[in-house]
N, C-alpha and C positions, 0 to 999 in steps of 0.2 A: 246034811249041804242046803235042802229044802230050806229046811228050818232058820239055819241061816240065813238066806237071801230074802225071806218072808221078813224075819227079822229086819233086817236093811230095809227093805220095802217101807216097811211103819215109819222108818227113821226118817225119809227121804222123802217121800211121797207129798208131803206138804211145807217140803221145808222150801223157800220160794229163792232164799237165793243161791240153791244148787241146781234149781231150775232154770233163773236167770244164765248163768255162769253158763252150763251148759248148753244152752240156746248159743251165746255170743260162742262158744266151741268153735259148733253145728254152723256160725256163722263166718267165722273165722277162718279155717282152714280152703274151703271154697274160694273164700274174697283173696286172700292172698293169691294163690293160684292164680284165681282171675287176673288179677292186678298183674301177673308177671305175665301172663299169655299175653294178655293187652298192648304191653310195653312191647313187647318179641315182636308182635304182629303186626304194629303198629310202625317200628325200627324196620320193618325187613322186606315191608309192602312198599316201602318209599321209594319213586320212581329216578333220583336221582344215582350219582356211584356208590356212595355211601349204603343208601342200602343196598343195591345189589352186591355189594363183598362180603356186606353182609350174611344177606342172604345163602351166596356162595361158602362163605367162611363156616358160619353155624351151623346150616343145615338147619334140620328142624325138629328142635328137642322137645315139642307138643305133638309129635307123634307118634304111631308106635314104630315100633320099642319102643326108644327113647324115654315116652313118656312116663312109664314106667317109676324111671329112676331121675327125674327131674320133676317131678311131682312130691314125692320120697322125700328126694334133696329139698326141698323149697320147705314140703311141710314140718321139716323136722327142726327148724329155726323157733316153731312157736311150742315146743312141748310144753311151757309155761304154762300155755292159758289150761286146758286140762290138768293143770298140774296143782293152780290152784283150788279145784273144784276136789282134788284128793287131800291138799292138808286144810281144806276145809272139814272135810268130813272126818278126820282123826281126829282133829283140835277140837273138835265140838263134841266129840267122845269126853273130855276132856273139862270142856266149861261147862254141861252139862252133864258130867257123869254118870253118863249114861254107859261107859264099861262099866265104871262098880255099880251097877244096877243090873247089866247084865250078866255077870259073876253074884252075885244077893239070888238072881234066879236061875242057878244052875249050872251055867256053865263056864268049864275049866278055863284056862286064860290059854291054853290054847286054841278053843275053838272063836273067840275074841279074836286075836288076832287072824285065823283063819278066814274068818268076816271081812273083816280089812284086805286082806288080799285078796277075795271075790270083789272086793268092789276094783279095787287094779285094775284086773284080770278083763273087768266089766267094763269099764272106763276105755280102758286099749282098746279091747273088740270093739267100742263105739268111734274112735278116734279111728281105727282101720278100715271098718266100714266106710267112712266118709270119705275116706284117702279111694280106697279100692271103686268107690263110685266118681269121684273125681275124674279117675283118672281113666275111667273106661269112655266117660262123656266128649273130656276132651279129644281123649285121644278116638271117639269114634268121630267122631265132628273135624279131627283135620285126616280122618282115616285115607289112603292112598291106594286105588287098584293095584298100584303096584309095590306095596310095601310087603317086604318078606318076614317070617318068627316075627307074627306081628305079638306075640305072649309068650317068646322067650326069657324076657324080662321080671315073668310073673312071680319069679319068686322075691322081687325087693316087698312082694307085700308081707312077707313073712321075716327080710328082716326090718322091716318099717315097722311091724310090730313087735320086734326083739326089741328095737331100739327105743321105743315108747314106753313099754312096761319098764323097763332096764332105769328110764330113766323120771317116768311117775314113781317107782321102787322109791328109788334115791330122794323125790319131792317126797314124799312118806313117809321115813325116814326122818327127815328134817320135823317135818311136824312132830311125828311121836316124837323125838326129843325134846323139842322145846315146847310142845304142848300149848303156848299161843297163838290162836291163826294170822295176825298182823305180823307178830315178832317173825315166826314161820315164814313168812310169804316176802317179809322182807329179806330175810336171810338168803332165800332162795330165787328170790328175780333177782339179787342184787348179784351173789355168786354164778346163776347161769347166764348174766348179762354183758357184768364187768368181769369180776373177780378171776374165773376160769379163763377165760379168754385173752386177759392181761397177763395170766401164771401164763400161759402157751406161747404165748409172744416172749416173755424172757426167758422160757426155759429152749424154744428151739433159737434163741438168737444163742445161750450162754451154754446148752447142755446140748447130750446128739439125741434131741426132740424125745425130752423125756416126758413133754407135756400129753403123751400121747399114755398116759399112764392114770390123763385125771378121769377123776371121777364120771364124769360128761361125757366127755375126747374118746373115753375108752368103746362106745358104744353109737357116736358121730362116728367114726369109724368105717361102719359097716354099710354106710353106707356115701361112696363116693358121690363128687358133683358129677352134671349131667356131663357125656363122652366129650361135646365140643373143647368141655376145659384141656381137655388132654392139648389142643392141639398149641395152646401158650407153652407148655412145657411138658415133651410126653415123654419123660425121663423120671419126672415128678407124680406123673397121671400112672404111669404103668406100676412104679412102688406105691399110691397108692391102695390100686386095685389089688395089689401082689396081698396087701395087709389086710384084708377084708377079711380071709378065714380065720387068721388067727385074732383076729379082734372081738369076731363071733363068741370063739373061746372064752376071750376075755368079759364080754360081755353078760354069756351066760355064770360065768365063778361071779362077776357083782353084783348078779344078783342073788346068788346061793351066798354068800358075805351076809347082803344086805339084810336078807330075810333071815336069815338066822340071826345074827344078831339081835334083830327085831325081837323074836320070840323070845328068842336068850331074855333080855332084858326085861321085859314084860314078866318074865318070870320071879323075876329079882328084884324090879323097883316098887315100891308101894302103891295100892290104889288110890 
């Protein structure tokens, strides 16, 4: 394990593009949530009737304990940013032929894949640490002495970690299959932003919500929107909450399928 980590560190420590994208990632998650928070704050602090109604209707999704769900939901829209890092790391192995060199140096193929799995886990850990820190900071800023069960929704840390790892695993698989960084990035971003949302809309309209089984949607549904959304349609929101547990299971199955396929293919394909 330590040897794998040391080797991966040697690959990335002088890789400027990696550190640039990781810096953008570290800025983007707090930045996006801060924008949402400011929009909410400006709107609800208005003195007119609209501001007062919004304040009564929305509550405060940026206060404990709801902040755990709010930031997880908002952050989930931007997983394509760390996905760029994941795709870069795997495609560079083929661009610079370091994957072949690892095997020549005595690694077996499973060790190579294990090192890539570690990369995805570490990036997931960084994203989750950003999410947790940001949630605590915003929650403390909005803390109320009357707030109860401030930590009751901290299980969203685990849900967010699971969702992030699942979606970064899909990004890894795309890079692993395509091997070309820009093509893989184009495919993933196009699918993430355009193709799957279109598919979701069509499947929801013409089928019995079969879109819930699309690759990214499977893990998207483990993090429902903030609770105030349920006030627009209580029945649909309750249904979304009820589906969380089964989608956790689907997400674990998806992760197992993705990584089993990648390990299997790596044994079969030419170096």
